[in-house]
N, C-alpha and C positions, 0 to 999 in steps of 0.2 A: 072625862074626854070631851073634846070638840072646840076646846079653846084656842084661840090664837095668840100664840107666844111669838115675840120678838125675843131675840136673843144676839147679843153682840156680838160678832163673827170672832172675836179673841177670846171669849167665854167660851164659845162653842169649840174652837180649837182645842182651849185648852183642857176642856170636859173630857174631850176626845182621846187626847195624849193621856188623860190620866187614867181611863178607863184601859186603853191599850197597852200602859206600859204594866199593867197586872198579867204578869208571867205565868200564873195559877190558872188564868181564863184564855189569854192569847200566846199564840208563837209568833214571835218575828221571823220572815222569810227572807232570805235575799233574793228569790227571783218569784215571777207569779207562777205558780204550779198547777192553772186551772188547764192546761194542756196534757200536762202528765198525768194529771187524773183522770181526763178525758178518754186517753190513751188506755190506762188502767182499767175503765169502765168498759170500755169497747172491746179490750181482749178479752174481758172476763166474761162478758154476755156472750161474744163469739164463740169462746169455748165453750160454755154451756150450751148453745144451739148445737155445735157439731157433737157434743158428748149426749146429747137427747134429754138432757136435763130440762131445757125450755124449749118452747116452739119456736119455731123460725119467724112467730109474729114479735118475738121478745125483741128483735133489731128495733123495733119503734121504740124501746126504752132509751135509745141514744140520742143524746141532744146533739142535731146536726152543727148548730152554730156556737158552740157555748162561751159564756163570757165569763169575767172574775166579777166574784160575788161583791155586792157593795157593804160597807158596813156605816151606818150612820145613828143618830141617838134623839130620843124625845124627851126633853124636860120634864120631869116630875116635879110640877109645879106645888104639890102638896107637902113636898120634901124640903126642910131645911137645906139651904145654897142649891135648891132644884139642880139635883144630880142627874144624868141622863139615862135614860132605858135603852141599852144597847139594841139593834136591830141589824139582823144581817137579811139585806135582800138578796134572795138566791136564784131569783128569776132567769132562767137559758143557764145555770150553773148544769154540771156535767151529772150531778144528781138529782136534778129537779123533776125528771117523770119518774125515776125509780122512786123517788119518795111519794109522790102521788099515787103511783101503783100499789107500794107498800101500803099506804094509809088507807087505801079501798078497803083492804082485807085486815088489817089491823085493828081499824076504827069498831068492827062489828066484835070481834072478839075481844076488845078491851071492853065494851059496852055489857059484855057477858061477866065479867067478873065481879063479885061480891063486892069488890072495894071501889069500884067505879062510882062517880058521884056527879050525877047531872048537873 
């Protein structure tokens, strides 16, 4: 890590197309599903609050202004042909706050497992 890499734009886009064409990892959508996901999450959390499964403070788990995740990749310069390492930036995505909340609980549980390696 830490190296500065200059990658020709055509090669960068070709690597992105190569990765995104892998249908075992990625699914092409004909529209942006961000707001559909946001609506589903909002309704689910609201239903859990109404049913008493979650406290009313759980409404803070809903992202107020969601945005679409961003895909990019970083070159693995130590590998032949420098394949890209795919990154999906999910900042402000509908599941961001829920993910952080769950991670705070699950990280403690995972660290207690006998298979956990620090």
